[in-house]
N, C-alpha and C positions, 0 to 999 in steps of 0.2 A: 281575137289576138292576131296580129299580122303574121303571115307565113314566114317572113324572113327572121322573125324572132324565135320561131319554133326550133331552128337549128341549135340555138343556144340552150333551149330548154331540154332538148333531146340528149344533150351530152350526159345528163344524169343517168340515162340508160346504158350508155357506153362505159361509164365509170361508176359502178354500183356504190362504191364507198364514198364517192364525191358527188358534187353537182356543179353545173356550169356557173362560173363566177359572175357572168353578166346577170344572172338571175338575182344576184344580191343588190343590184343597182336600183335605186329609186330616185326619180321617176323612171318608168319603163322606157328605154331608149327607142327611138324611131326606127333606125336601120342598123342591124347587126349581121355581120358575116363572120362566122366562126370556123376555125380550122379543126375544131374538135380535139384540141390538145391543151392539157393543163400543165402549168409550170409551178414550181415552188416560188413563192414570193421572194424576191431578192432581199437579202439582209442589208445590202448596201447598193447604192447606185450613184453614177456620175450624172449630175444635173447640168444641162447647158440651156441657157435661155437667151433669147434675143433681147436687144436693148429696150424694146417696147413692152416687155412683160412688166406689169406693175407690181409694186411691193406686196399687195395683199395676196396676189397669186403665189409669189415666192414664199410667203408665210404659210399658205395652204400646203405647199409642197413640203415645207419643213415639218408640218404636223403629221405627214405620212410616216409609216413605221420604218422604211429603209433609211439607213444612215447615208448622208451625202459624203462621198469619198471620191477624191480625184483619181482618175484612171481606173475606176471600178469597171468590172466587166459589163454590167448592165447599165445602159445609158438612157436617161430620160431627156428627150429634146422637147423644148417648148417654144412657142412663138405665136404671133398673131398674123392672120391672113394679110398678105402684102409685104411682110418681112422678107427680105431677100433670101435668108436661110430657109424659109418655109415655102419657097416658090414651087417646089416639086409637088407639094401637097395642096396647092391652091384650089384645084378643081374638085377636090374631095371635101372641102369645107362647105357646109350648107350655106345657101344664100339666105340666111335668116339671122336677124339680130340674136345674139346670145347663143348661136349655134357653135358646134365644135366638131372636130374630127379626131378620133383616137385610134391609134394602131399599136397593138402589142405583138411583139415577136420574141423568140428566145433570146435575142440579143439586146432588146430594150423596148422602149415605148416612145411614141411621138404624140404630142397633144398640140393641136393647132386650133385657135379660137377664131370665130368670125369677128370677134372683138374681145376686149379684156375680160368681160364677164363670161363670155362663152369659154374662154380659156380656163377661167376659174372653175366653171362647171365640168369641163373635161377632166381637170385634176380631181374633182370630187368623185366623178365616175371611177377613175383609176383607184382612188383610195377605197371606195366601197367594194370594188372587185377584190381588193387584197384583204378584206376584213376577216377572212377565214384562213389566211396564210397561203392562198394560191392565186395564180393569175391565169387568164384564159387567152390563148393566142387568137386574136380576133381583130376586126375593124368595126368601129362604131361611127356612124354619122348621125348627129342628133341635134335637136333644136326644140324650142318651146312653141306650143300652139297658141298660147295666150301671152301677150306682151308683158302684162303685169299680173303677178301671182303671189298670194301670200295671205296675211291675216290683218284684221282690224281689231284692236283692243277697244271695242265700242260698246261693251255691255254695261248694264247697271249693276251696282254692287261693289264688292271689294276689288279694287284694281290689283293687277299683278304686282308682286314685289319687284324690286330692282334686280335681285338675283334671278327671278323667274324670267324677266325680260331679257337679260343677258343670255340665259340658256335658250330662250326661244330664238334669238337671233343666230346663235350657233346652229340650232336645228334647221332654221331656214336655209342657211348657207349650204349645209350638207345635202339638203333635198331640193335645191335649185329654186327656191322661192325668193323673189326679189323685192318684195314689198312688206313693210310693217308700218301700219298706220296707228299712231298714238292718239287715241281719242277717248280715254276712259271717262264715263259720265260723272264719276265721283271725284275727278281731279278739279278742284275749284278754279284753277288758273286756266283750265281748258274751257270752262262753261260759266259757272256762277260769277267768277271774278276775272272774266276774260280780258279786261282792260289792264289788269295789274301784272307786273313783272313777277316772275318766279323768285322766291328767296334764293340766295346764293347756293345753299346746299342742294336744293332741288334742281336748280339750273345746272349744277355740276353733274348731277346724275343723268340728266337728259343729254348733256354733252357727251358723257361716257357712252350712253346708249347709241348715239349717232356715230361715234367713232367705232364701236363694235360692229354696227351695221355696215359701215364702209369696209371693214375688214372681212365681212362675210358676203360682200357683193349685194347688199340689201339697200333699197331706197328707204330711208327713214322719213316717213311723212309725219309732221307734227300738225295736228288738227286743232282748230279754234272754233268755238261754238258761241257766236254772239247773239243768237236769235231770241233768247229769252227776254232781253230788255234793250235791244239795239234801238237807237234813234236814227232815223234816216236823215242825218245832217252831216255837215263837214267835220264837226267835232268828233263824232264817232268813227267816221272814215279814217281820220287821222289816228285815233286810238288804235284801230285795227292795224293800220300799216305800222305804227310804232311798235306794237306787240310783235308783229312779224319780223321787223328789223332786229328786235332783241333776240329772237330765236335764230335769225340769220347769223348774228354775231356769235352764237354758240356753235356754228358750223352746219346748221341744217339748211338743206337746199331743196326740200320737197314739202309742200304745204297743202292742207285741205281746209275748207271752210264748211261748217255744218249748220244747217237750219232744220234738222229733224226734230220731231216730237215737240212742236210748238204750235201755237195758234195766235191769231190776232195780228198786230202790227208787223211783227217780224216775219210773217208768212207770205209776204207779197212777192210774187215771182218777178215782176218787173224791177222792183227795188233790189232784190237779190242779184239779178243779172247785172244791173248797173254797178252795184258794189263790187262784184267779182271782176267786171271789166276795168273798173278803176284800179283795183289792186293789180290786175294784169299789166296795166299801163305804167303805173308809178312804182311798182315794186318788182314784178317778175321781169319785165322787159328791161328795166333800168339796170338790174344786176347782170342779166345775161347768162348766169349759170344756175338759174332756178328752174326746176321741172315745171311742166304745165300744171296749173291749179286744178284741184279736185274739189267738186261741190257735192255735198249731200243735201238734196232738196227737201222741202217740206212734204210735197206729194212724192214720196219715194217708192210707192207701189201702186199697182193698177187699181186695186180695190178702193183706194182713196182718191182716184182720179176719174176721168171720163174720156170718151172718145174725142171730144172737142174741148178739152181742158184749157181754159185761158192761162192757167198757171204754167203748164208744160209748154204751151205755145210761146209764152213770154221767155222761157228759158231757151227753147229751140231757136227762136228767131232773134233773141237778144244777146245771148252769150257769145263772146268771141270764139271763133274756131280754135280748137285746141284745148279749151277748158273742158275737163271731163266731168260727167254727171253720174252719180251713183244711183243704184236701183236695186230693190230687194226682190223683184219679181211680181207675180200677180197679186200677192198679198204681202203682209209684213214678213211672214215666215212661210216660205214656199220654195219648191224646187224650180229650177230655171228651165223653161221650155223655149223651143225655137219660135213658136207662134208669138209668145209673149215678148221675145227679144225683137222680133220684127215690128210688133206694135209700138214699143217704146222708142226704138231707133228712128222710126218715121217721125215721131213727134219731137224728139230731141235733136233731130238732124245730125246725129253722130252716134256711133256705137256706145251703148250704155256700159257703165263700169259697175260690175255686180258686187253688191254687199250681200253675201249669202248668210242668212241668220241660222247657221248651223255650224258647230254643235252648241251654240249659245243656249244657256238654260236659265237666264235671269227671269223668265216668265213661268218656269217650272222648277223652282229652287229646291224642291225635294228630290230631284232626279240627277243622276249621273248619266251622260250620254256617251256610251263606249262602243256602240255597234258600228257596223259597216257604213260607209259614206256613199250613198247612192241616190238615184232619182233624177239627176240632171241630164238633159239631153246630151248626146255625144256628137252632135253635128252643129254646134253653135260657136265654135272657136272664132270663126271669121266675123261673128256678130258682136263680139265682146271687145271692149278696150282694156278691160282688166277684170279680175275675179279674186275677191278676198273673202275669207271666212271669218265670221264673228264667232269666237270660241267661248268656252265657259270661263268662269272666274278661276277654274282649276286648270292652271297652265300646263302641268305635266300630263294630266288626263286628256287634255285637248289635243295632245300630240298624236293620239291614235287617229283622229279625224284629219288633222292637218297634214299628216303623212300622206293620206289619200287625196286630199285637196291638191297637194303638190303633184301627185301622180296624174290626177284627172286633168289639170290645167296644162300639163306639159304635153301629154300624148293622149288626147281624148279617144281616138278610135281604138286604141289598144287597152283602154281602161277596163279593168275587171275589179269591181268593188269588193267582192269576197276575197279574191287573191290579195288585193292591196291591203285589206284589213288584217289578214293573217300575217303578212309581212310587218305591218305596223305594230302588232302586238309583240312580235319578236324584237322589234327595234326599241320599244320603250322599256321592256323588261325581259331581256334575253334568258335569264336563268329560271324564270318562272312564267314563261309565256303560256304554257298549258293551263296553269291555274288562273292566269289573267283571262284567258279565253273563256274558261268556264264561267267565271264571275261576270265577264262582259256580256255574255249572252242573256243575262237577266237584267242588264242595265242598258237597254236600247230604246224602248218606247218612252215617249214623253207623257203618256197618260192624257186624260181629258184636259184640254187647255183652251184658252180664249182664241187661239189662232187656228185650232183644228188641225194642227200638223202632227202626224203620228209616224211612228216607225214600227216595223215588225219586231218581234221579240221571241226568243226561245223557239225558233223555227224548227230546230232539230228534234224537239220533243213534242211537237204539235199533236201527233197521233197518240202518243202516250198520254198526254193530258186529256184529250178528248175521251179516250176509252177508260182511263182511270176515273174520271168524273162520273162515269156510268157504273162503276164498280167492277170492271173487268179485272179478274184476279192477276193475270199476267201483267197487265198494264200497271196495276198498283205496285207490283213488285219492281217493275222498271222505274216507276216514279220514286219509289223508296231508294233505289240505287242512285238515281239522279240527285235526290236530296242529300245523300251521303257525299256525292261528288262536290256539290255546292259547299257543304260544310267544310270538306277537306281543302277546297280551293281557298276559302276564306281564311282558314288556319294558316295555310302556306303563305298567303299574301301578308297577313298580319305580322308574321315574323321575318319578312323579307328585308334585307339590308342593302340590296343592290341600288334601289332608287327610293330612298326614304321620303323624298318630296312627293312622289307619286302615291306612296302608301299613306302618307299623312292626309292627302286629299281624299282618298277613298275610304279612310278609316271608319267614318260613321256608317257608311253603307256596308262595309265589311262586317262590322259588329252586327248590323241588322240582318245581314245575310245568314249569319249563324243562327239567329232566332227563326228566320223564315225557314231554313233547312230543318231545324228541330221541329217546327210545327208540321212540316210536310212528313217527316219521319213518324211523328206521333200519330197523325191521322192515318198513315199507312198501317201503323201498329194497331190502331182501332179496327181497321178492316180485317187484319189477321185475327185479332181477338174474337171478332164476331163470326168470321168464317170458320175458325177452328173451335168455336164454342168454349172459349175461355170462361172462367168464372165471372159472374157479373161485376164483381168488385174490380177486376182488372180493366174491363171496358170503362167503368165509371171513373177509375183513376186516370186513365188515358184521356177521357173526355175532359176532366178538370185540368189536366196538363195542357191540352190543346187550347182551352179557353184562356189559361194563364199566359201561354206563349203569344196569343193574339193581343192580350193586354200589354205584354212586354213590347211588342212591335209598336203599339200606340205610344207607350211611355218613351221608347227610344226616339220616336219622331218628335216628341215634345220635351225632350231633356236638353235644355239649352247648354248644359255643360259638355254635351257630346257633339254639338253641332258647330259648323263653321259660321263665321259672320255671314249674315244675310240668308243662311240656309233655313228652310222652313220645315224640313222633315227628311225622311230617309226611305223613300219608296223604291222598290225594285220587284221584279218578277210579277208585275200586276196584270200583264196582258193575257198570259196563259197559265203559268204555274200556280199562282195563288188562287185564281178563280177555280181551277180544277180541284185543288185541295179543299177549298171552301165547299164546293158542290159535293165532293165525296163526304166531307164531314156532315153536311146536312142530310145526305142520303142515309148514312150510317146511323145517325141519331134518330131520324124518323123511323127507321126499321126497328131500332132498339126500343123506342117508346112504344111502338105498336106491340112488340113481343112481350114487353115487361110491364106494360101499363104504367110507364113513367112519363114525366112531363119535362124532360130536359130541353133547354132552349136549343133550337135547331140552327140558329144563326151564330156564327163564331165571331163576326166582325164587332169592333168597338169603335164607333164614330159618333161622338156626342153632338156634333154640329154639321149642318150641310147648307149649301147655298141654292136658292132658287132666284132666277132673274130673267126678265125680258130683255135685258141688255146683253147681247151675245158676248161681248168682250168680257163680261163679268161672270157669266153663268158658270164657267168651269174653273174659276180661280181656286187654287188650293186654300184651305183654311186650317189653322193650327192653333194649339193651346200651349202656352208657355207660362208655367206657374199660374198666376191668377188672371192672365190675359188671353183673350181669344183674338187672333189676328188673321186678317185676310191678306194673302200675298199681293203686294202692289202690282199694278199693271204699268208697263213702261211707256205705252203709247197713249195718245190722247183718246179718252173715252167719249163716245157719242151717245148721250142719253136722249132718246126720243121723248116727246111729250107724254106724260103719264106712265113712262116706263118705271119699273121698280127693281129693287135689290133687296132680297129677304134672306135672313139667316134663321134657320129653324133649329130648335134644340131637341135632342133626343128625350130629355126629361126636363121638367121645370128648373130654371136656373135663376138664382138671385143675382141681380146686377147692381154693381156699385156705381158705374158710370161708363161713358164711352166718348170717343172723339174720333174724328176723321179729317183728312186733309186732301182736298181736291186741287191744290195748287193755285187757288185764286181767293183773293179777299172778297168779302161781301157776297159769298156764294150761299150762305145759309138760307137766305130768302128764297132760293130756287127749289128747296127740298122740304118735304114733310116727313117726319119720323113718327111711326106708330109702333107700339109694342102690343103683343098679344098676351093677356094675363092667363092664369091657370084656368079660369072659367070660360075662356074663349072670347072675352071682351077685348076689342081693340081700343087703345087709348093713345091720343096725341101727346107727343113730348116736344116742348119748345127747343129750338136750335138757335145758337148764337155764336158770335165771335167775341173774344175777350177785348179786342181792340180793332180799329178800322184797318190796320196793316197786318193783322194776324190771319193767315190763310186757314188755320185749324178751326174746324167747326166743333163746338162743344154742346152738350145737352144741359137742359135746365135741371134744377134740383129735384124736379118731379120724378126723374128716373131712378135716383139712388134708393136702393133697398127694395125695389120692385122685383117680384118673381115672375119670369116671363117664359113663354114657350116659343116666341118668334119676335124678330125685330125687322121692320120693313121701312125702307127709305124710298120715296117716290119723287120723281121730277114733277113739280107742280107749277113750273114757270110758264107753261103753255107754249114752249118752243124747244127746239133741239138744243141741248147744252153740250159744249165741248170742254171737258175738264180732264185734268190728270186724276190718278187714283193712287196718291202717294202712300197713304196708310189708312187703315180702317181697324180700330181697336175697341174691344169691349173689355172692361175691367169687372171681374166677378167679386 
C-alpha cells in the first residue's frame, strides 16, 4: 500500500468510534492527503456546475443523499479541466484520461475531472465517502491505471436477465469500471443467427441497456460472433456490416467481433484481419463516432499458439492500427503475468486486451467462486490496452470478484486482494457480511478441471483440518466449532431479505452447506463417542448418520429441482474441510472395526461414476446423475483428440444401460470414433455408432447397447489423426 494512503487509514486510530471515510472508496485512490478531520455529511448542499458538465454527471449528483438547495451553507462545485471557473485547480488534476481531483473542506467540496468521465468518477468517490454519514477533510488526486476496465458477458450457459444487466451497469458506474461487453454465447442473434436482426422486443431491451450504460459512464460493447459459418465473400461482409448498422441505429457506438472457440474455415487469421479492416473502413471510419473495433481471435491464448504462429503474425501485421485484440493469457484460464504480456504484445504489435476467465464457472458448473481475486501481476498496467473479467452466470455473486477487478485495474500497485475481498463482501451484503464471509471461504476452489486452474480455500482452518484428520482431540473440537459456524452462516443467509437475487443464486449451495456442516459435526461426534467410550450403539448410530449425510450430499447434487439451469451439482469445501472430515471418518471406523471385530465400510463417499481419459481437457470434467441420465459437463473450448486417445466412464457397480448419445458439434463424426462397453464378466464389446441424418451432429448408438449391463464405457479416436471437435453433450440413459 502506498505511504500517502496510510494517512487516511490511520484516522481510525485517532477516532476510535469512526474510521476514515476515504477507506470506504473503491477502487483505492492513487493519492490522498488527509487533514485527519471528519465532518457530518451535509443534509443539503448548493450545487454549482460549469456548462461543460454533462447530464449523466448531474444525474449522479442528484442520486447523492444531500438535497440540492440554493444558498445552502455547504457548496459542491464541479467542472472539467479547462473550464474557466476551474482554472485554479487545473494543475492539481491528473494528466490522465478519466482522472479527477477532489477536495473536501468544512465549507464544501470541489470536483474537477480531466474529462467528463473523470468528473463522474470524482462524484462517485464523494458519494462513497458519504455512505456512512460522514465526510473526511482531504484532497484526492486519482486516475485509472488501465484505460478500459470492466466485464464481458461471454460465458456459456444461461445469459444474465435484463434486470441483472441493468444492476451490473449501475454497479460498474459506482466502482469506476467503464466497459461492459455483451457477448453471451447462448444469445442466438450474437452467434448462431448473427446475420438476423433482433426481434423488436429484444432490440428494445438492448437499447435500454445502452442508455443505462451511458448514464453510468460505461462503454456498452455489442459483440457479434460470425465464425461458426461465415463465408469469406462479399455477401457475408455485407451481412456483417448490415447487422452492425442495425445495432448502431439502436444507439450503440462500441463493437466487438468474435472468432473464439471455432475451427475450420472461420479460423483463418488473414481472412479475419481483412474482414476487420473492411469493417473499420466502411463502418467505423464512415460514422466517425464509433469506438475502435475489438477482436477476439481464434488463437486467444499462448497454449494454442506458438512462438512463430502464422495466425498471430497475420493479425499483428495485417490488422489496422487501433483495432484491439483480446487475449486470455498463457492458457484459456490463467492469471496474467508480465512475461506473457510481453510475449503476446510483440506478436500482435500492440498491447493485448485481456479477457480474464475468472470468476467464470461454465467449465465447473457445480461450483460457486466467491473467494479473493488474486494472482495477476501488479506491474503490467502499461502492457494492457484493456482488462475485462468473464464472470459467472450468477450476476450478483460475481460482484464479489468484479468489485476487486475494478480495484486492481484502477490502482495496481496499491491492490491488496484480501482487503479488497473483505470490502466486496460488505458491499454486496452489508447486513450479513460476516455470514457471507464464512460461507464464501468454503466456495473458492474450482476443484479438478480441464484447465488446471485452482484457487486456495479454507486457508484459515488449514492447520485445524490437518490435525483433525489425524485425530488430534483439540483440533477435532475446533473443527466441530467451525462446522457449527458454517451451519449458522447458511441459516443466516437463507433467511436474508436484503439481497434476494444473491440469495437465490447461492441457494443450492447454501442448502448443501447445511448438509456438509451436519456431516462434519456428526463425524466430530463420532470422535467424541470413541474417545469418551460411549456405548457402541451410539457410535454405530452416528456412523449411519454420517453415511446418510454423504448420500444426501450426492442426492442434492443430482436433484434437478434444486439446481439452476446449466448447473451440474453443488460442491463446496472440497479442498480441505471435506477431505479432513473424510479422513477422520476413515480413521475412526478403522479403529472401531479393530476394537469391536466389525466390518463397517471405512469409506464415506458415494460416487457411482468417474472418468478416465488420455485427453487432458476431458480427464477432469465433472459427471452428474439426473434421474435416469448420466451426464458429463460440456467443455466450452475445442477439444483436441490425439490419435488413439480415449475417454472412459467407469461405474462403481454394474449398470444397466438403455442408450446413449453425444454431440461433438460436427456432422459425419461418428466414423472417427469407436465405442466399447465392458460387460460384467470383463469382456469388451464394440457398439456401432451412427447419425440419424447427414445433417445431424448428434452421434447415437446402435440397438446393440440397449439393455446391456456394463461396468465401463470407452470412446476412442480411431481416425488415425488429431481431431478437433466440440464436446457439447455426452449422455447415458439408464
